[in-house]
N, C-alpha and C positions, 0 to 999 in steps of 0.2 A: 680259693683265691679268685681274682677277677673271674670267678668261674661260673658262674653266670657272669659275674663281674667282680672286679677286685674290691669287694665290700664284705663286711661282716654282717651277721643278722641284725636287723633292726625291727622294732615293733611297728605294727601297721596302724598305730593310733593316729599318726599324722596323715594317713590316707595315701601312703606311697608304697611302691613295690619293695618289700623286704627281700634283699638278696640272700643267696645261699650262704651258709656258714663256710668259712674257708676250708675246713676239714672235709665237709661233705662235697664241696666243690672239687677238691683234689681227687676224690674217688671218681668223679666224672672225668677229670683230666686223665687219670690212668686209663679209663675206658677209651678216651679219645686217642691215647697212644697205642691202642690196639690190645690192651690188657682186657681179658674177658670181662664183660659187663655182667651185671646180675641177670638171671634169666627172666624172661617175660616182657622185655621192652618191645619185642617184635609185635606183641599183642597190643601195645599201646598205640601203634599206628593204625590209621583207619584204612590203610592200603591204597591211599591216593583216591582220586575221583572216579576210578574204574572206567575211564574213558568217557565219562559224561561231559558234554560240552557246555552244560549250564551250571556246573558246580565246580568249585575249587576247594580243596582241603588244606587246612592250615594247622600245623603242629605248633602248639604254644606251651610255654612254661610260665606264662603269666597267670598263675593260679589263685592269687589273692584277690579279694573282692574288688578293690578299686582298680588295679591294673587290668583285671579280667574284664571289667565293665568298659574301661577305656579302649581295650583292644576290640571289644564288640562294637563300640561306636565307630571305630575305624572301618571295620568290616561292613557295617551297615551303610556307611557312606560310600564304600566301594560298590556294594550291591546296587545302591540307588543310581550311581553314576554309570555302571557298566551292565546292569541287569544280569549279573552273575551271582549266584548264591555262593556263600562261603561257609563250609562246615568247619567249625573251630574245634580241634581236638586238644583239649587242655589237660596237662598232667602237672602234678606238683613238681616244684623245683628239683628236689632231690632225685625223684624217679627219672625225670627228664635228663638231668645231667649225668647221673650214674649209668644210665642205660642207652645213651645216645648212639653208641656204635652199633649195638644190636638193632636198634630202631632203624638206622639208615641202611643196614644190610638186609633188613626184612622188607616190609611193605610200608614205607613211610608215607606221610602226607605229601602233597604236591610242593608246598612251601613250608619251611620250618625255621624256627628262631635259632640264632647262634651268634658267634662273636667274630670280630675281625682279626686279622693278623695270622699268627701261627695256627691258631685253632681252626680257622677257616681253611688255611692252606693244607693242613693235614688231610681233611676230608676231600678236598679237591684233588690232592695227589693220589688218594686212594680210589678215585673214581666214584665217590659216594655223593657227589654233587654235580650239577650241570653248569655249563658255561653260560654266563650272563652278559657276555660282551655286547650282544645285540641290544639288550635292555639298557646297558650303559651308553649306547649310542644316543638313546633318547633322554636319559636322565643325567648324563655326565656333567652337564653344565651346572647342575645343582650342587656339586660337591667340589671340594678343594683337591689339589693335586695330592696332598698328603692323605686325604681320605680315600682317594682312588688307589693310592699305593697300598693302603691297609686292606683294600678289598680285592687285591690282585694275587693270583696264584703264582707258583714258581714258573709256570709256563707263560706268564705274561697276560693271561686272560683274567677277566673279572668273574668272581663266583659269589659275590656278596653285595647286598644292598644295605648301606648304612641307614640307621634310623635315629639313634640318639647317642650322646657321649657324655662323659663327665671327667673333666681334667683333674689332675693332682697338682698341688702347688704348696706354697708355704702360707698358711693362714695366720691371721693375727687380728687383734681388736684395735682399730684406729684410735679409740678414745684413750686407751692405755698408753699407746705410743706417743700421742700428742702430749699427754701429761708429763711423760718422761723425756720428751724431746728426741725420740728415736726416729731415724730415717731408714727407708727401705734400702737394704744393701744391694749393690749392683754386682759385686764380686764376692768370691768365697772368702777372701781375706777380710772383707768388710763384714760378712756374716759372722765369722769367728770373733771379730772384734766386738760386734754388737752383742753376741751371746755373752762375752766376758763382761760387758757393761751391765747387762741385765742381771747377771749373777751378783755383781757388786751392789746392785740396787735392791737385792733381796728377792728377785723374781726367779722362778724356774725358767731358764732360758728357752729350752726346747721340750715341750710335752711329748712323751713317748709311751705308747702302750703296745708291747710286743708279745703279750701272753698267747695270742692266737697264732703266732708264727709268721704272719704275712705282711703286716703294715710296713715294716722297715725295708721290704723289697723295693718300695718306691724310692727310698733314699739311696739304696745301692744303685738302682737304675740311674737316678739323676746324677750321682757323683761320677759314675762311669761315662754317661753321656757327655757331661761337662768336661771330664778329663780326657777322654779318648774319642769322642764323637759317635755319631749314629751308626756308621758302617761297622766300626769295631764292636760296638755294643751288640748289634744284631748278629754279627758273626760269633761273638762270645756266647750269646744265648743259644746258638745253633751248634755249638760244639766245635767251631772252626778256629777258635783261638785258645791259647794256653792259659788256664786259670792260675798257673804258677809263674806266668811271665811277668816282666817288669811293668807292663801297662796295668795289669790287674793289681799288682802290689801297690802301684801309685794310687789306685782308687782307695784301697784300704788305709794307706798312709794318710790320704786326705780325710777320709772318714774319721780316722782316729782323732783328728784335731777337734772334731765336734763333740766327742764323747764326754769330755769333762763338763759339758753343759747340758747333757741329757738328764731328764728326770730320773731320779733314783728308782731302783727296782723296776726297770722297764720290762723285764721278762715276766714280772708277776702282775702286770697291769694290762687291762684291756684297752683298746683304743677309745672306747666310750668313757672310761675313767680318765684317760689322758685328756680327752676333749673337755671333760668337766673342768679340769685345771685351767684350760684356755678360756672357757666361758666365764669362770669365776674371777678371772684376772690374776690368777696365781702364776700362770705361765705366759711367757711372752710370745711364743709362736709354736706352730706344729705343722709338720709335713703330712698332709691328709688329702682325701678326695671329697667327693660330694656327700660322703657320710656326714660331714660336719654340717652341711646345709640341711640335711634331713633331721638332724638332731637339734639344731639351734634356730629354729624358725622364729623364735621371739627376739633374736638379736641380729637379724639381717642388716639393720641399720648400723650395727657396730661390729661388722665382720668384713674383712677384706683379705686379699691374697696377693702374692707376688711370685714371679717365676723363681725357681731355684737358681741361685746366682751363678754367674760365669766363673769358670776355673781357668780354662785355656781360651784366649781370644779367638783362636782358630776355629773353635766350635761354638763359642758364644752361648746363647740360650735358644738355639735354633730348633731344638726338639722338645716337644711337650708330651708328657705321659697322659694320654687321653683315651682310655678304653672305649671302644665303639661296640654297641649292640645293634643287631640288625637281622637280616633274613637271607636264606639261601634256597635254591631250587633242588629238589631231590633228583637222583640220577635218572629215574624213569617215571616222571610225573604222569598221572593218568590223564590230566588235561593240561598239556604244556602251554597251549596258547592262552588259556584262561589264567594259568599260574603266572605267566609273564605279564599279563595285564595287571594282575594283583601286585606283582613286584614293581611295575612301573608306577602304580598308584602309591605304593608304600615309599617309593623313591621320589614322589612328588611333594608339593608344598603343603597340601591339606592334611594328610595323614599324621605327620609328626606333631602338628599343632593340636590336633584332637588329643593325642597322648600326653604331651607335655603340660596341658592344662590340668591333667590329673596328677602329674608328678613333676612339680616345678623345680626339683633338684637336678634334673637332667636337661640337656640342650638338644634341640633338633639339629641333626647334621646338615640338613638341607638349607642351603644359603638363601633360598627363596621363601622359606617359611616365615609366617607372620610372627614377629617378636614383640609386638606392641604390649603384650601382656606379661612380658618377662620382668623379673625383679632386677635390682641393681647388679647383683653378682652374676646372674644369668647373662645379662648384656655384656658384662666384662669378659665372661667366658668366651663369648663369640669372638671378640678381638684377640684374646689370648691364644686361642686355637687357630684362628684364621691367619695369624702372622707366623705360625710355625712352619718350618720347612719340612719337618718330619713329625710323625706321631708314633709313639710306642704304646703298647697295649697293656703294660704291666708285666713284671717278670714271669708270673705264672701263666700268662697267656702267650708270651713270646718265646718260651722255651719248652722243651720236652717236659711233660707233667711229672715224669718220674724224677727228673732233676730238680724241678721246683719243689716237689713235696718233701724230698729227703735231703739232698745235698744243699740246696740253697737255704732252706729253712734252718737246717742244723748248722750250716756254716755261719749264717748271720747271727744266730743265737750264741754260738761259741765265741764269735768275735766280740759281741756285746758283753759277754761274760768275762772274757780275758783279751782285751784289745792289744796286749803286748805279745801275744802269741800268733802273729799273722802267719808265720811259716806253717804251723800246723793247720790253720784254717784253710790256707790256699792249697796245701797238699791234699786235704780231704776233698775239697772241691774238685781239684784236678783229677784225683783218682776216680771219683764217681763219674765225672764227665767222660773220662776215657772209657769206663765200663758202659755207660748209657749210650754215648754217641758213636762209639766204634765197636762195641761188643756185638 
């Protein structure tokens, strides 16, 4: 799951970074939670720069040809600017994610790739990453308050430098909507009413592909955020709220209103197959992330999105699900000064532009980055995220990976299979949360 990021495997034919499959990602999540990783990751690290003052080592999971080349162009630009060499230690996605804990406990590289939010906070709390608050003194003006929040550990210090993000929203094809006279819903009631109208018009209202177990986590996140707000959502993700409580029940009751308009056989369909329905004009809308941009490059002029609608005016649409990828500093870097110079460069305006040119489905987090080459949706993403009060990282990045991989996945699928048995679904979620978070 968002584990590299919340995306499923994509082909590299479009020249973009194919993320980990959700199941492989969950293995890495379990390692992140302290479960023993596969042996050998310690050997994957180069052991830092060994005290050399003219070299910085960089642990990368950008192993596919295009992103690997893009990362190298970033490092070459840094070397030219700072006269510091960068040794890039690249490992394939699965190895990197599955063995990250052993890697960080061994002899890791000075700077390493990782993810914002809970995933970052875990390593910071374990003392496996270094404080970057001094770096943030220099780069902080480049990022929003919400991005800084996502880069901050439980102790209030920053441990992460954001690089790019990719929001989740409700995607649709404007040409289809214009033909039918549909308007973007602003409230959940309007969304349900629109779905009913689409069904009457012979369209699949909401395209859904849940075969891999993770895509509908975004819908659960959004309905909870819109029903109960950011603070409750984050506390629920961290085991501090009751999954059998009235507030969570309200989430599933709201969600149940949408299910009559879901594409049939959602549990037997991949997100790619569901996206096909949207592309072909068979479905009216779909809750999805940047995967759809990577997959529908030929239809960018006929693809748009809107925020998941408001449920409770007290919370509005102030939170956006926008997973952030970036970089951290290992606990004992061999060249701390050089590593921080690299992180300041990565947190500057030049580096993300070099990368996003190779992967136009993602957006530079840096507000100073040149966006003149962005397509229509990339530009809209900037405003969409920039207006958010809070950013969430996707369920399987914001909670304990053991809970995400078993309880949440199984609970969501059980609910979709039998939405009238909310009691059993919530009991299962609550029982597992109690075991994982208090056991």
